N, C-alpha and C positions, 0 to 999 in steps of 0.2 A: 659804629655805636659799641660794638664788643670791647673796644680797645679804653673807652672810655670809662665803660662798666667795671674793667680789671683795674683800670688805673686807681677808680672810688672806692673799690673795694682794698687795695693795697692801703690807702692812708687811713681807711675806717678806724674810728676810735676802737679800742677793747676794751673791755671792763669786766671786773669781778668784785664780789664782796665778802669781805672777811671778817672776823670777831677775834677779839683779843682778851684774855680774862684776867691780865695782870699788864700794870704799865712798862712800857717798852718803846727802846727810841729807834727812829727810823731818820737816816740821814741827820742824826743829831739833834731831830725833835721829837719829846717826848708826846706821846701818844698815851691817853688814858683807858682803860679796859672800855670798851664798847664795841659798836659795830661799826664796821668803814667800808668804802668803795674805793677799788682801785681802778684808774683809768689811764690808757696810755694811747700813743698812736704808733703806727707801724710794725714790723713782723720781726723786729730784732736783728741781730741778736741784743744790741745796746738799745733801750728804751728810757725815756725818763716818764716816772711813774706821779701821777697826781692822786694823792690820798686825800678822800673826803669823806666828812663826817655830817650827817644830815643835809647833804647837798652843797655844805662849805668845804672851801677847800683848806686843808690844815697844813699840807706840805708839799714838795714835791721831792723826788731821789733818782737816784740813777741806780739802774737794775738791768741784768741781763733775762733775757725772755730765753727760757730755754723750751725745744718741743720734746714730747715725749711720746712713744710709740703707742700708749694706750691711755686713754682719760683718765683722770683723777678720780678717785672714789667718794670724795669729800672736800669741803673745804678744809683747808689747814693753814696754821701758822705756825713756822719753826723759829724756835728763840734761842738766844744763844746767853746763857749768862756769866758776868763778869764777875772778877775776885771781889769788889766791893757790892756786890748782890742787883746790882743793876740788869737790865734784861736788852737786848736788840734785836729787831725784827731780822732774821735771815734767809727765809724763804717763804712765799705765800703758794699754796696750790689751788685749784680751783675744780669743784666737784663737776664731772662730765665735760673737761676741757682737756685739751693735748698739749697744753703747755703750763709752765709754772715762772714764776718771779725769784729772782734770787738777787739780793742785796750785799752790798759790802759790807763788811763787817770789820770788828777790832779782832786781831787775832790774838789778842791776850784772854778773849774769851774761853770760859774754862768747861761749860756744861751746855748741854742743849733740852730743851723742853718742846713738843710739840703738842700745839693745842687746836682741836678741831670740830668740826660737827658733822655729821652725817646727811647733807641737806643735798 
């Protein structure tokens, strides 16, 4: 029974909410400003993240799940700005969680901006 419980929890889906204030791409898909939910299975480090808006799938993206030594203090999204002025999601942090998601990005990105809330 304990083995079944451990096996079930290892494959349980994880999720977290985030918001962005400016249009940004993730895995080549444009996200409009708004509220989103990230969901993934597994404990990483490589995970496939589903991005949902209002319960509907917007896109999926590969990411690295990074364990933290202390829980995040707020929900935040780190963005990278490209030379053409467009933005790419680089990282998502979750309040109270000991992990964050890192996304692959364009090495030509020139500037970063962090958006967060204190939830």
